N, C-alpha and C positions, 0 to 999 in steps of 0.2 A: 577599506570598504568591505563590509561583511555581506556575503551572499545569503539571501533568504533561503532556508532549506525548502526543497520542493516536497510536495505531498508524495508519499511513497506510491500512490496510485499511478503517478506519471511514470515512474520506473517500471512498475508492473505492466503498464500498457505497452511500453517499449519491448519488454521481455515477451509478452504474448505475441506481438507483431513479429519479433525475431524468430519465434517458433512457428511462424506461419499458421497460427491458430486464430480462431475467433473467440469471443468472450464465452459463448456457450460451450465450445469444446474445452476451453481451459477450465471453466467452472465444473464441468463434468469430470475432468481429470482429477481435480482436487476435492470433488464431492461436496460442492456448495451450489447454491442457486446462482443462475446467471445474473440475476438482479444484484446480488451482493458484489460480484466482480464488476459489473457495469457501474455501480455507484462508487466503488473504490477508484476505478480508472478515470472516472469523471470528477474525482476529488469531492464527492458528495458524502462519502462515508469513510470513517477511520478504519485502520487495520486493527482488529481485535486480536487478543491472544490466540483464539481458536484459528483465525485466518492466518496469523503469522506462523503457527505450527504447521498448517497445511502447505503454505507457501515454501517454508523451509524444507519440508520433506520432498515436495515436487521439484524444487529448483536447486536442490543441493546447496542450500545456504543454511542459516541458523535462525531460530525463532528470535534470538536477541537482535540480529541484524534488522529484521523488519520492525520489531518493537522500538528499537532505538531510532530508526528513521521516523516512525510515527511520533514518538515523544519529542524529538528535535523539532519536527514541524509544529506540533501543538504548542510547545514553549515559544517558538518564534511567533505564532499567531497571537499568543497572549501579549507578548511584547508589542506587537504591531497594533493591537487594539487598546493598549494601555491598561490591561487588566492583570498585569503581573506585579506582584508585591515584592 
C-alpha cells in the first residue's frame, strides 16, 4: 500500500507549532505575508521556489527539500484525479 504524500503545508504547520509561533510571527520571520503562510498550512496554496528558499534559510533545511515535497504531492494529486499521462 502506497501512502499518499501529504501537502508540505501540513509539515510546515507542525514546525510552526513546535516553535511556539503563530502564523503572523512566522511570516514576519521569513518576510512574507501572513496570508501566504496561512494558505500554505491550510493546503490552499503550493510552496513556490521563493517560499522554499525562505523556508530553507529559516529552518536550516534545503530549497530542494521543500520543492521535492511539493512536487511529490502535486504528482500524487495528478494520479488521484486521473490527469497523469
